[in-house]
C-alpha positions in Angstrom: -30.2 -13.0 23.9 -30.3 -15.9 21.5 -27.3 -18.2 21.5 -26.7 -20.2 18.3 -25.3 -23.7 18.7 -23.3 -24.8 15.7 -21.7 -28.1 15.0 -18.9 -26.8 12.7 -15.7 -25.6 14.4 -14.8 -22.0 13.7 -12.4 -21.4 10.8 -9.8 -18.7 10.7 -12.0 -16.6 8.4 -15.1 -16.9 10.6 -16.5 -13.5 11.7 -17.2 -14.3 15.3 -14.6 -12.9 17.7 -16.0 -14.2 20.9 -17.4 -17.8 21.2 -17.6 -20.9 23.4 -16.3 -24.3 22.3 -17.5 -27.5 23.7 -15.2 -30.5 23.1 -16.4 -34.0 24.1 -14.5 -37.3 24.0 -14.9 -40.8 25.3 -13.1 -41.4 28.7 -10.0 -43.5 27.9 -10.5 -45.5 31.1 -14.3 -46.0 30.6 -15.7 -46.0 27.0 -19.2 -45.6 28.3 -18.4 -42.2 29.8 -18.0 -38.8 28.1 -15.5 -36.2 29.2 -16.4 -32.6 28.3 -14.1 -29.5 28.0 -15.7 -26.0 27.6 -13.5 -23.1 26.5 -14.2 -19.4 25.8 -12.3 -18.0 22.9 -11.9 -14.3 22.4 -10.1 -12.6 19.5 -8.9 -9.2 20.7 -6.8 -8.3 17.6 -8.9 -9.1 14.6 -7.6 -12.6 14.0 -4.0 -12.4 15.0 -4.1 -13.5 18.6 -6.7 -15.6 20.3 -7.2 -15.9 24.0 -8.5 -19.3 25.2 -9.9 -19.6 28.7 -10.7 -23.1 29.9 -14.0 -23.0 31.9 -14.2 -26.8 32.4 -11.6 -29.5 31.7 -12.3 -33.2 31.2 -15.4 -33.4 33.4 -17.7 -36.4 33.1 -21.1 -35.3 31.8 -23.4 -36.0 28.9 -23.1 -34.1 25.6 -26.5 -32.5 26.3 -25.4 -31.3 29.7 -22.2 -29.8 28.3 -23.9 -28.0 25.5 -26.6 -26.8 27.9 -24.0 -25.5 30.4 -22.2 -23.7 27.6 -25.4 -22.1 26.3 -26.2 -20.9 29.8 -22.7 -19.4 30.2 -23.0 -17.8 26.8 -26.3 -16.1 27.6 -24.9 -14.9 30.9 -21.8 -13.4 29.3 -23.5 -12.2 26.1 -21.6 -14.5 23.8 -23.5 -15.2 20.5 -22.2 -18.6 19.4 -21.4 -22.0 21.0 -19.5 -24.5 18.8 -19.8 -28.2 19.7 -17.6 -30.9 18.1 -20.4 -33.4 18.5 -24.1 -32.9 18.0 -26.2 -32.9 21.1 -27.7 -36.4 21.5 -30.2 -38.0 23.9 -28.8 -38.7 27.3 -28.6 -42.3 28.1 
């Protein structure tokens, strides 16, 4: 199964009802480190209620590692789309 990685966050009108979100942010205590949060979002009622399951919360890893982990999980669970709030970049 091919998993698409998109940089744009999903909008309310987006057709996907099951997707993975990767959020990354700079660690407030160490601006050289990145914290990643990965969530699975499912929409069971056609846009009215979304269920968000946190798979990983504020874990130190590179953006590339976070997106790679999200892609692997998506393939395993047959989820077609991964959204990332930051584009994958080279690991430092």
